[in-house]
N, C-alpha and C positions, 0 to 999 in steps of 0.2 A: 395381540402383539403390535408393537408400535410400528413395525415395518411390514409392508405387504408386497411380496414379490411375485405373486401368482399371475397378475395381469401382465407383468413385464416379460414373463418367460413361457406362458402357455402358448401352444401352437393351435390357434383357432382360425388360421388363414394359410395361404400358401407359404411353405417354409423353404427358404433359400439358405443353404448351409454356408455359402460364401459370404453372405451378409450378416450371419449370426455372430455375435460377439463371443470371444473366448476369455476376455479379461474384464473383470468388474471395474467400472470407472465411476461409481456412484459416490454418494456423500458420506457414507459411514466409514469410519476408520477401522483398520484391522484390530486395534485394541478394543474399540467399542463393540465390534462384531463378535469377537471372542467372548466378551462379557455377556452380550445378549444371548449368544448360543448357550452358555452355561445357565443363564437365568431361565431360558425357555425349555430346557431339558426337563425341568420340574413340571411345566405345563404338559409336555408330552407324556410324562410318567402318569399324571393324573388322568389324562384322557385315555391312555391305554388301560388303566384300571377300570375306568367307566365302560370302555368297550368290552372288557372281559366280563364285567358284572352284568351288563346289558344282555350279552349273549345272543343277539339277534342278527348281527352283521359281522363281517370280517373286512380286513384291509389287505390288499396285495400291492406291494411296492416293487416296481420293476426298475432295475438299474442297468443301463447299457452305456458303453463308452469304448473308445479306443484304449489300447494298453496304456497304463500309467496315468490314467485320468483321475484316479482317486476314489474308486468305488469302495474298496476295502476300508480305507480310512474314514470315508463318510459313514459307513455302517458303524464303525467303532465310536466315532465322536457324536453321532446323532442319537444312536440307540443304546449307547453304553449304560445309561442310567435307568432303563426300564426293566420291569420284571421279566427275566428270561423265560418264565413259564408261559408268558403270553405273546412271545415273539420267536419266530424261527427263520433262520437264514438258510437258503438253499443255493449253493454255488454249482451251476451246471457246467460240467466239463464235456469232453468228447463223448457222444452217446455210446453206450455199451451195446453188446450183441442183443441183450434183452430189450433195450430201448428200440433198436432197429427192427425188432420183431413186431413192433406196434406202430401205429401212426405217429407222426412227428410231434403231436401234442400230448401224447400219453404220459410221458414222464413228467411233464409240467402239471398236468391235471392232478396226478396223485400227490403232488407236492403242495397243493393249494392249502391255505390256512383254513382251519375250521372256524366256525362262528365264534366270535369273542376274541380272536387272535389276529396278530399282524404277521403276515408272511412277506419275506424279502427275497426276491429273485435276483441274485448276483449273476448277471447274464440270464437269459431266459429263452422263451419260445421264439424270440426275435432273432436268435442265432440262425434260424432256418431261412431267414430272408436277408441276412447280413453276411456272415462268413460263408454260408452255403451259396449265396449269390456271387460272391467274389471267387469262390472255389466250387463251381457247380458239380464237379465230379463227386463231391461228398454225398450228393443226393442219391447216387447209384447204390449206396449202402442200404438204402431202404428196400431194394430188391423189387421195386415196382416198375422202374424204367430201365431201358436197355442201353441208352446212348445219351451223351451230353446234349445232342441235338433236340432231345425231348424237352429240355428246359428252356422253352421259348416264352414269349410274352404272356401267353395264355396260362402257362404253368405258374408264373409268378403272380398273375392276377388271382388265380385260384388260391395261392398261399395267403395273399393279403386278405382275401375274403374269408378264409378259414379262421384266421386270427381275429378279424373283426367279429365274426360270429361267436367265436370262443369267448371273447371279452364281453360282448353284449349279453351273452347267456349268464356269465358270472355276475355282471352288474345287475341284471334283472332278478338275480337270486341272492342278493344280499352282500355282494363283495364290492367294496369301493376300490377302484383301480387307480393308482397314481404311478405314472411312468416318467422316469427321469433319463434324459440323455445328457451325460456330462461332456460338454463340448470343450475339449482341450485343443490347443493349437499344435501344429507340427513342431514349432520351435520349442514349446514347453515340454512336449513329449521327449524331444531330443535331450533337453537338460535333465529330465528325470531319469532317462536311461543312463546318461553319463554319471549321475549321482549313484545309481545302482551299481555301476561298475567300479566307481572310485571309493565308495564306502563299503567296507568289508561286511558290515552287518546287513547290508542290502543286496549283497551279491546273489543271494538265493532267489531274489525276485526277478532276476534277469535271465532270459533264455535266448539262444540264437534264433529261435523261431520268431521272437519279437521283431528282429530285424527284417526277416522275410516278409512279415505282415506290414511293417512300416513302409517297405518298398511299394506296397499296393495302396498307399494312403488315398490317392484320388479315387480308386475303385470303391474303397470303403466309404468315403465321403458321399459318393453318389448313392451307394446302397442305403446309407442312413437317411439321406434326404428323401429317397423314394419311400422307404419304410415309414418314416414319420408322417409324410404327406398322406399316405394311404391309410394310416391307422390311428391318427389323432382324432378322436371323436368325443362328443360331450360325455359319453358314458365311460370313456377311457382316454383322457387327454394325455398328450405328451407335454412335458415341460423341458425346455432346452436350457440348461444352466451353464453359464460361463465357468470353466473349470481350471483356468490357469492359476487362480488364487484359491487354494483349497479351503481356507477359512471361510471365504464367502460362499463357495459351493455348498458347504455344510449348513451354513446359516439359512440360505435361501431354501434348501431342501426341507429343513426343519420347519420353517415358517409355512411352507406349502402343505406339509403333512398336517400340521396343527390346524390350519384353516379347513382342510378337508374333513378332519375328524370333528371339528366344531359344527360342521354343517350336517353331520349324520344324525343329529337329534338323539344322542345317546342318553340313556337314563339309568340310574341305579334302580334296582327292583323296589317296587312299592309294597310295603307290608300291609296286610289286611288287619282288621281289628283283632281277628283271632290270633294272628302272628304276634301282634303287639302284646296281647294277653299272655301268650306263652313266654315271651321274653320277660315280662314282668314277673311271672311265676318263677322262672328260672333264676332271676335276680334275687328274689326273696329266699329261694332255697339256698343259694350260694351264701347270702348274708347270714343265714341261720346256722350255717355249718360251724361246728365246734372245732 
Protein backbone atom coordinates (compact mmCIF):
# COMPACT_ATOMS: atom_id res chain seq x y z
CA UNK A 1 0.00 0.00 0.00
CA UNK A 2 1.33 3.42 -0.92
CA UNK A 3 0.43 4.95 2.45
CA UNK A 4 1.59 3.64 5.82
CA UNK A 5 -0.18 4.84 8.94
CA UNK A 6 0.87 2.19 11.46
CA UNK A 7 3.86 4.10 12.78
CA UNK A 8 1.81 7.29 13.03
CA UNK A 9 -0.89 5.84 15.26
CA UNK A 10 0.53 2.86 17.17
CA UNK A 11 0.89 3.37 20.92
CA UNK A 12 4.40 2.22 21.79
CA UNK A 13 5.15 4.90 24.37
CA UNK A 14 3.27 6.90 26.98
CA UNK A 15 -0.16 7.84 25.60
CA UNK A 16 -1.54 11.28 26.42
CA UNK A 17 -5.12 11.57 25.20
CA UNK A 18 -5.12 15.37 25.41
CA UNK A 19 -2.24 15.54 22.94
CA UNK A 20 -3.70 12.93 20.60
CA UNK A 21 -5.14 14.35 17.39
CA UNK A 22 -8.77 13.76 16.44
CA UNK A 23 -8.75 15.36 12.98
CA UNK A 24 -6.54 14.22 10.12
CA UNK A 25 -4.35 16.98 8.72
CA UNK A 26 -2.16 15.03 6.34
CA UNK A 27 -1.46 15.32 2.64
CA UNK A 28 -4.00 12.94 1.12
CA UNK A 29 -7.32 14.42 0.00
CA UNK A 30 -10.73 13.04 0.84
CA UNK A 31 -11.31 12.17 -2.84
CA UNK A 32 -8.01 10.30 -3.13
CA UNK A 33 -8.55 8.65 0.24
CA UNK A 34 -11.91 7.24 -0.77
CA UNK A 35 -10.46 5.90 -4.03
CA UNK A 36 -7.55 4.30 -2.18
CA UNK A 37 -9.96 2.71 0.28
CA UNK A 38 -11.92 1.13 -2.55
CA UNK A 39 -8.74 -0.10 -4.27
CA UNK A 40 -7.34 -1.65 -1.12
CA UNK A 41 -10.53 -3.49 -0.27
CA UNK A 42 -9.50 -5.96 -2.97
CA UNK A 43 -6.17 -6.45 -1.19
CA UNK A 44 -7.96 -7.19 2.07
CA UNK A 45 -10.30 -9.64 0.34
CA UNK A 46 -7.37 -11.61 -1.08
CA UNK A 47 -5.53 -11.64 2.24
CA UNK A 48 -8.65 -12.84 4.02
CA UNK A 49 -8.95 -15.64 1.47
CA UNK A 50 -5.35 -16.61 2.15
CA UNK A 51 -5.95 -16.50 5.92
CA UNK A 52 -8.90 -18.85 5.47
CA UNK A 53 -6.98 -21.22 3.21
CA UNK A 54 -3.91 -21.23 5.46
CA UNK A 55 -6.05 -22.14 8.47
CA UNK A 56 -3.28 -21.85 11.05
CA UNK A 57 -4.00 -18.40 12.49
CA UNK A 58 -6.85 -16.03 13.23
CA UNK A 59 -7.27 -12.28 13.54
CA UNK A 60 -9.09 -10.42 16.30
CA UNK A 61 -9.91 -6.78 15.67
CA UNK A 62 -11.04 -4.75 18.68
CA UNK A 63 -12.97 -1.51 18.14
CA UNK A 64 -13.45 0.90 21.02
CA UNK A 65 -14.66 4.49 20.98
CA UNK A 66 -16.94 7.06 22.48
CA UNK A 67 -20.50 7.13 21.12
CA UNK A 68 -20.86 8.32 17.49
CA UNK A 69 -17.17 7.85 16.70
CA UNK A 70 -17.96 5.67 13.66
CA UNK A 71 -17.35 2.05 14.67
CA UNK A 72 -20.36 0.65 12.80
CA UNK A 73 -19.65 2.56 9.60
CA UNK A 74 -15.99 1.54 9.73
CA UNK A 75 -17.00 -2.12 9.82
CA UNK A 76 -19.36 -1.58 6.88
CA UNK A 77 -16.88 0.31 4.68
CA UNK A 78 -13.72 -1.65 5.49
CA UNK A 79 -15.07 -5.21 5.62
CA UNK A 80 -18.04 -4.94 3.29
CA UNK A 81 -16.25 -6.62 0.40
CA UNK A 82 -14.81 -9.71 2.07
CA UNK A 83 -16.31 -13.20 2.25
CA UNK A 84 -18.81 -13.18 5.16
CA UNK A 85 -18.05 -16.85 5.81
CA UNK A 86 -14.58 -15.86 6.97
CA UNK A 87 -15.53 -12.88 9.13
CA UNK A 88 -17.80 -12.48 12.15
CA UNK A 89 -18.78 -9.31 14.00
CA UNK A 90 -19.75 -9.48 17.68
CA UNK A 91 -21.33 -6.40 19.25
CA UNK A 92 -21.17 -6.64 23.02
CA UNK A 93 -24.09 -5.06 24.83
CA UNK A 94 -24.93 -5.02 28.54
CA UNK A 95 -23.95 -8.40 30.03
CA UNK A 96 -26.77 -10.89 30.58
CA UNK A 97 -27.46 -12.87 33.76
CA UNK A 98 -25.65 -15.78 32.10
CA UNK A 99 -22.63 -13.58 31.42
CA UNK A 100 -22.60 -12.41 35.03
CA UNK A 101 -22.61 -16.01 36.21
CA UNK A 102 -19.10 -16.35 34.74
CA UNK A 103 -15.94 -14.28 34.97
CA UNK A 104 -15.84 -11.01 33.03
CA UNK A 105 -13.81 -12.48 30.14
CA UNK A 106 -16.03 -15.52 29.54
CA UNK A 107 -18.43 -14.05 26.98
CA UNK A 108 -15.52 -12.64 25.00
CA UNK A 109 -13.59 -15.88 25.02
CA UNK A 110 -16.45 -17.87 23.51
CA UNK A 111 -16.83 -15.24 20.74
CA UNK A 112 -13.21 -15.49 19.56
CA UNK A 113 -12.60 -16.27 15.87
CA UNK A 114 -11.55 -19.77 14.96
CA UNK A 115 -8.37 -20.32 12.98
CA UNK A 116 -8.66 -19.05 9.44
CA UNK A 117 -11.16 -16.31 10.31
CA UNK A 118 -11.35 -12.65 11.24
CA UNK A 119 -13.31 -11.72 14.35
CA UNK A 120 -14.40 -8.14 15.01
CA UNK A 121 -15.34 -7.06 18.52
CA UNK A 122 -17.55 -3.96 18.33
CA UNK A 123 -16.90 -2.96 21.93
CA UNK A 124 -15.14 -5.69 23.83
CA UNK A 125 -13.58 -6.95 27.04
CA UNK A 126 -12.34 -3.38 27.48
CA UNK A 127 -15.78 -2.27 28.61
CA UNK A 128 -14.87 -3.82 31.97
CA UNK A 129 -12.18 -1.16 32.46
CA UNK A 130 -13.97 1.66 30.66
CA UNK A 131 -17.68 1.95 31.37
CA UNK A 132 -17.27 -0.14 34.51
CA UNK A 133 -14.55 2.19 35.73
CA UNK A 134 -16.72 5.23 35.12
CA UNK A 135 -19.68 3.39 36.71
CA UNK A 136 -18.00 1.07 39.26
CA UNK A 137 -21.34 -0.04 40.72
CA UNK A 138 -21.82 -2.16 37.56
CA UNK A 139 -19.13 -4.50 38.89
CA UNK A 140 -21.39 -5.48 41.78
CA UNK A 141 -23.45 -7.50 39.27
CA UNK A 142 -20.61 -10.02 39.21
CA UNK A 143 -21.64 -10.97 42.78
CA UNK A 144 -18.04 -11.27 43.94
CA UNK A 145 -17.76 -7.92 45.69
CA UNK A 146 -20.03 -6.35 48.28
CA UNK A 147 -19.29 -2.64 48.11
CA UNK A 148 -18.08 0.00 45.67
CA UNK A 149 -15.18 0.63 48.03
CA UNK A 150 -13.81 -2.75 46.93
CA UNK A 151 -12.97 -1.24 43.55
CA UNK A 152 -9.68 0.34 44.53
CA UNK A 153 -6.42 0.74 42.62
CA UNK A 154 -5.51 -2.89 43.27
CA UNK A 155 -8.79 -4.04 41.73
CA UNK A 156 -8.12 -2.13 38.51
CA UNK A 157 -4.50 -3.29 38.40
CA UNK A 158 -5.77 -6.86 38.53
CA UNK A 159 -8.24 -6.17 35.71
CA UNK A 160 -5.49 -4.75 33.49
CA UNK A 161 -3.32 -7.74 34.28
CA UNK A 162 -6.13 -10.17 33.43
CA UNK A 163 -6.62 -8.51 30.06
CA UNK A 164 -2.89 -8.49 29.31
CA UNK A 165 -2.65 -12.18 30.17
CA UNK A 166 -5.75 -12.97 28.10
CA UNK A 167 -4.36 -11.22 25.04
CA UNK A 168 -0.87 -12.63 25.46
CA UNK A 169 -2.31 -16.14 25.63
CA UNK A 170 -4.28 -15.54 22.43
CA UNK A 171 -1.24 -14.12 20.67
CA UNK A 172 0.92 -17.07 21.66
CA UNK A 173 -1.71 -19.45 20.28
CA UNK A 174 -2.13 -18.07 16.79
CA UNK A 175 -4.40 -15.02 17.11
CA UNK A 176 -3.19 -11.70 15.72
CA UNK A 177 -4.73 -8.91 17.81
CA UNK A 178 -5.28 -5.44 16.34
CA UNK A 179 -6.91 -2.87 18.63
CA UNK A 180 -8.34 0.44 17.44
CA UNK A 181 -9.44 3.39 19.54
CA UNK A 182 -11.41 5.77 17.33
CA UNK A 183 -10.54 9.11 18.87
CA UNK A 184 -13.38 11.54 18.20
CA UNK A 185 -13.47 15.07 19.60
CA UNK A 186 -16.22 16.27 21.91
CA UNK A 187 -17.18 18.91 19.33
CA UNK A 188 -17.52 16.34 16.54
CA UNK A 189 -19.56 14.04 18.76
CA UNK A 190 -21.90 16.97 19.45
CA UNK A 191 -22.40 17.56 15.73
CA UNK A 192 -23.07 13.87 15.06
CA UNK A 193 -25.61 13.76 17.88
CA UNK A 194 -27.35 16.80 16.39
CA UNK A 195 -27.37 15.08 12.99
CA UNK A 196 -29.03 12.04 14.56
CA UNK A 197 -31.72 14.26 16.02
CA UNK A 198 -32.26 16.41 12.91
CA UNK A 199 -32.24 13.62 10.32
CA UNK A 200 -35.29 11.40 10.66
CA UNK A 201 -33.59 8.29 9.27
CA UNK A 202 -30.93 8.62 12.00
CA UNK A 203 -33.28 9.18 14.94
CA UNK A 204 -33.08 5.52 15.92
CA UNK A 205 -29.35 5.87 16.57
CA UNK A 206 -29.86 8.41 19.34
CA UNK A 207 -30.82 7.62 22.92
CA UNK A 208 -31.12 9.83 25.98
CA UNK A 209 -28.52 7.62 27.63
CA UNK A 210 -26.01 9.01 25.14
CA UNK A 211 -26.37 12.42 26.74
CA UNK A 212 -25.82 11.04 30.23
CA UNK A 213 -22.59 9.41 29.13
CA UNK A 214 -21.49 12.55 27.27
CA UNK A 215 -21.74 14.45 30.56
CA UNK A 216 -19.03 12.10 31.86
CA UNK A 217 -16.69 12.83 28.94
CA UNK A 218 -13.64 13.66 31.08
CA UNK A 219 -14.05 10.49 33.15
CA UNK A 220 -14.17 8.39 30.00
CA UNK A 221 -11.13 10.13 28.54
CA UNK A 222 -9.16 9.28 31.67
CA UNK A 223 -10.39 5.68 31.61
CA UNK A 224 -9.35 5.29 27.95
CA UNK A 225 -5.94 6.82 28.59
CA UNK A 226 -5.30 4.47 31.51
CA UNK A 227 -6.56 1.40 29.65
CA UNK A 228 -4.47 2.08 26.56
CA UNK A 229 -1.31 2.77 28.53
CA UNK A 230 -1.77 -0.38 30.59
CA UNK A 231 -2.54 -2.75 27.71
CA UNK A 232 -0.76 -1.60 24.55
CA UNK A 233 1.85 -4.32 24.14
CA UNK A 234 3.85 -5.61 21.20
CA UNK A 235 1.65 -8.74 21.09
CA UNK A 236 -1.57 -6.65 21.19
CA UNK A 237 -0.89 -3.01 20.30
CA UNK A 238 -3.35 -0.16 20.37
CA UNK A 239 -3.71 2.13 17.39
CA UNK A 240 -5.31 5.49 18.20
CA UNK A 241 -6.97 6.78 15.03
CA UNK A 242 -8.21 10.35 14.53
CA UNK A 243 -11.95 9.91 14.06
CA UNK A 244 -13.36 13.35 13.23
CA UNK A 245 -13.07 12.50 9.51
CA UNK A 246 -14.68 9.12 8.97
CA UNK A 247 -13.21 8.60 5.51
CA UNK A 248 -9.70 8.85 6.91
CA UNK A 249 -10.39 6.66 9.95
CA UNK A 250 -11.55 3.89 7.62
CA UNK A 251 -8.54 4.23 5.32
CA UNK A 252 -6.02 4.19 8.19
CA UNK A 253 -7.68 1.17 9.79
CA UNK A 254 -7.71 -0.73 6.49
CA UNK A 255 -4.03 0.01 5.88
CA UNK A 256 -3.06 -1.16 9.36
CA UNK A 257 -5.08 -4.37 9.02
CA UNK A 258 -3.51 -5.11 5.64
CA UNK A 259 -0.02 -4.51 6.98
CA UNK A 260 -0.61 -6.87 9.90
CA UNK A 261 -2.02 -9.58 7.66
CA UNK A 262 0.94 -9.29 5.30
CA UNK A 263 3.30 -9.89 8.24
CA UNK A 264 1.58 -13.14 9.22
CA UNK A 265 3.38 -15.19 6.54
CA UNK A 266 0.13 -16.71 5.29
CA UNK A 267 0.34 -19.37 2.59
CA UNK A 268 -2.05 -21.23 0.37
CA UNK A 269 -1.79 -25.00 1.00
CA UNK A 270 0.97 -26.71 -1.01
CA UNK A 271 -0.17 -29.75 -2.96
CA UNK A 272 1.91 -32.92 -2.88
CA UNK A 273 2.84 -34.83 -6.03
CA UNK A 274 0.11 -37.27 -5.11
CA UNK A 275 -2.44 -34.44 -4.89
CA UNK A 276 -1.33 -33.08 -8.24
CA UNK A 277 -1.67 -36.52 -9.76
CA UNK A 278 -5.20 -36.82 -8.43
CA UNK A 279 -6.08 -33.45 -9.91
CA UNK A 280 -4.75 -34.45 -13.28
CA UNK A 281 -6.71 -37.71 -13.15
CA UNK A 282 -9.88 -35.82 -12.24
CA UNK A 283 -9.29 -33.40 -15.12
CA UNK A 284 -8.93 -36.24 -17.62
CA UNK A 285 -12.09 -37.91 -16.30
CA UNK A 286 -14.06 -34.69 -16.67
CA UNK A 287 -12.71 -34.09 -20.19
CA UNK A 288 -13.69 -37.63 -21.24
CA UNK A 289 -17.27 -37.22 -20.08
CA UNK A 290 -19.83 -37.47 -22.89
